[in-house]
N, C-alpha and C positions, 0 to 999 in steps of 0.2 A: 455806926456806919451804913447807909441803906444801899443797896445794891437795886439797880432801876435795871428788868433785863429789856434788851434791844428785843423791837420789835420791830416790826415791817413800817409802821404808821408816826415812827421816828426816826429813823434812817432816811436820808434824804438820796436827792439825783439834784443835780443842777445842769440844765441846759444851759447854752450860751448859744443862741443865733445870733449872726452878723452878716451884714452887705456891707462890705469897706468898699471905696474906692479906689481901682488900681490903675486910672489913665496914666499918671505921671510917674516917675521912676521913685520921687519921695513918698506916694500914697502907697504904692507897690513894696516898699521897704516898710512902712508903717505897718501896712497888712500884715507882711512875713512874719514882722517882729511878734504884733500881737498872738499870732497863732503860735507860734515859738514860744513863747510865754505863757499860755496857758497849755501846752504838754508841760512847761516845767512845771507849772503847778498841780499836776496831775492828773490835768483834763486828758480825755481821748476824742478824737475826731471821727463822729459817725457819718457825716459828711462833709464837702468841702469847706462849707462854712456853719457847720454844726458840729459843736464839739459840748461830751457830758463827762460829771465826775462821779463820783459816788464819794457820800459824807457821811458819817459813822451818827452823825447827831446835826440837829437844827441848830446848834450854836457854830458847828465846824461850817454846815452851810453858808452861814452868815459871813464869817471869816475869810470863807474863796468868794464869798460874792463881793467883799469889799476890795478884793484885791483883784479881781476883774473890773467894776468901776476905777479903778484908779490906774489901768492898763490901759482901757478904752482910748483909742486915737484918734486925733483932732477933727476926724473928718468919718462921717459915716454914721450907723446906727450899728448900735450892740444892745440885744432883749436876752435877758437872763427868767429861766424858768425853772423854779422849784417843785419838786414833787415827790411825796414818798414814795419808799419802794414799793410798798402794796400797790401804787397806782404804775410804776414803773412797770411791776410785773405783769400788766395788761396789755402792754406794748407786741403791735404785731409790728415784724417785718416782712418784705417782701424781697429775693431778690431773683428779675426776672416773674416770670409767673407762678414761682415757688414759693411759700413762706420756710421761715425758718425761724427756729424758735429765739428766746433772748440770750444772751450770751449772760451765763453766770455772774453773779455779780462777785466782788474780789474777795477773797479766803483768808485775807490778811486781814485784822479787827486795826483802826486803827487807835491808836491811847494817844493822848497828849497830854 
C-alpha cells in the first residue's frame, strides 16, 4: 500500500460565486435555501454571495462540485472556481485600508 504525502498542490479549495434574483418571495426563498445548503455541505461564507470550502483532494472537490450543481436554483448564475491550496495561500484580504493574513486552513484532516 503506497501512501501519498499531502501537499499544497493536491489539496483544493472551492469558491462558489453566485448572483441569484431576490425580487419575488419564491426567489428569496430559493436563494436562502441555496445558501443554507452550501453551509450544510461545509462551505463558509467569505462574502454574501461568495462561499469557500476546503477539500482534502481533487476527488473530494469533484464530489462537492457535483453537489453544488445539484443545488443550483432555477434562476440566477452560479460559478465554481477550484484552486490548489498553494494558489489559495497567495490570497490577500483587505478590511478597510488594512490587510489581514489568510485565515489558517482547517486543522482536521478529512478522511473518507
